[in-house]
C-alpha positions as CSV (number, residue, x, y, z in Angstrom):
1,Q,0.0,0.0,0.0
2,V,1.4,3.4,-1.1
3,Q,1.8,5.9,1.7
4,L,2.8,9.6,1.3
5,V,3.4,11.9,4.2
6,E,4.3,15.6,3.6
7,S,5.9,17.9,6.0
8,G,7.7,21.2,6.1
9,G,5.0,23.7,5.5
10,G,4.5,26.9,7.6
11,L,4.3,30.6,7.6
12,V,7.0,32.6,5.8
13,Q,7.5,36.2,4.7
14,P,7.6,37.1,1.1
15,G,11.0,36.5,-0.3
16,G,11.7,33.7,2.2
17,S,12.3,30.0,1.7
18,L,10.8,26.7,2.8
19,R,11.6,23.1,2.0
20,L,8.8,20.6,1.8
21,S,9.4,16.8,2.3
22,C,7.3,13.8,1.2
23,A,8.2,10.5,2.8
24,A,7.1,7.7,0.4
25,S,6.6,4.0,1.0
26,G,4.9,1.0,-0.6
27,F,5.8,1.4,-4.2
28,T,6.0,-1.6,-6.5
29,S,6.5,0.1,-9.8
30,R,10.0,0.7,-11.0
31,N,9.3,3.8,-13.0
32,Y,7.0,6.6,-11.9
33,Y,6.6,10.3,-11.6
34,M,6.7,12.0,-8.3
35,T,4.7,15.2,-8.3
36,W,3.9,18.3,-6.3
37,V,0.5,19.8,-6.7
38,R,-1.0,22.8,-4.9
39,Q,-4.4,24.2,-4.2
40,A,-4.7,27.9,-3.3
41,P,-7.7,29.1,-1.2
42,G,-10.8,29.1,-3.4
43,K,-9.0,27.8,-6.4
44,G,-8.5,24.5,-8.2
45,L,-5.6,22.1,-8.2
46,E,-2.4,23.4,-9.9
47,W,0.5,21.2,-11.0
48,V,3.8,22.6,-9.6
49,S,6.6,20.2,-10.5
50,S,7.4,16.6,-11.3
51,I,10.5,14.3,-11.2
52,Y,10.7,11.0,-13.1
53,S,12.2,8.1,-11.1
54,A,14.0,6.4,-14.0
55,D,16.1,9.4,-15.1
56,S,15.4,12.1,-12.5
57,N,14.4,14.5,-15.2
58,T,12.5,17.4,-13.7
59,Y,9.6,19.5,-14.9
60,Y,8.2,22.8,-13.6
61,A,5.2,25.0,-14.0
62,D,6.1,28.4,-15.4
63,S,4.9,30.1,-12.2
64,V,7.6,28.5,-10.1
65,K,10.4,27.9,-12.6
66,G,13.7,29.4,-11.4
67,R,12.4,29.6,-7.8
68,F,11.5,26.0,-6.9
69,T,13.6,22.9,-7.1
70,I,12.3,19.4,-6.9
71,S,14.6,16.5,-5.9
72,R,14.5,13.0,-4.4
73,D,16.6,11.0,-2.0
74,N,16.3,7.4,-3.1
75,A,18.0,6.0,0.0
76,K,15.4,7.8,2.2
77,N,12.5,7.3,-0.3
78,T,11.8,11.0,0.2
79,L,10.7,13.7,-2.3
80,Y,11.6,17.3,-1.7
81,L,10.5,20.7,-2.9
82,Q,12.9,23.6,-2.2
83,M,11.0,26.8,-2.5
84,N,12.9,30.1,-2.7
85,S,11.8,33.7,-3.3
86,L,8.3,32.9,-2.1
87,K,5.4,35.1,-3.1
88,S,2.0,35.6,-1.6
89,E,0.5,33.8,-4.6
90,D,2.4,30.7,-3.6
91,T,0.1,30.4,-0.5
92,A,-1.6,27.0,-0.9
93,V,-1.9,23.5,0.4
94,Y,0.9,21.5,-1.2
95,Y,0.3,17.8,-2.0
96,C,2.7,15.1,-2.9
97,K,1.4,12.7,-5.5
98,V,2.7,9.4,-7.0
99,S,0.6,7.7,-9.6
100,A,-3.0,7.7,-8.1
101,S,-1.8,8.2,-4.5
102,W,-1.9,11.5,-2.7
103,G,-0.5,12.7,0.6
104,Q,-2.5,14.6,3.2
105,G,-1.1,18.0,2.2
106,T,0.9,20.6,4.0
107,Q,-0.1,24.3,4.3
108,V,2.3,27.0,3.0
109,T,1.4,30.6,3.9
110,V,3.4,33.5,2.5
111,S,2.5,36.7,4.3
112,S,4.2,39.6,6.0
């Protein structure tokens, strides 16, 4: 059974940084995408970034390109999202997703 547990969210001032983590377990597939998705208050889901397990190629939404970095630690089975130069519009619940499995989400609030 796939389990995903996010952590690392919180309150940060504009221009600040946060690193989200997603501890993953229970995968049987060899190749899969690990993805961060977010949902801002009153809005729909927005894809943020993905990394492919087979080659570690990374992909970013235009809204976060150059500010966010996705990475994974295979030894720890953990996915990360380093978020720099945060803006108020980055405020959202951030979810980790692998195939059809979702984590519980972690709140990121960017405010002065």
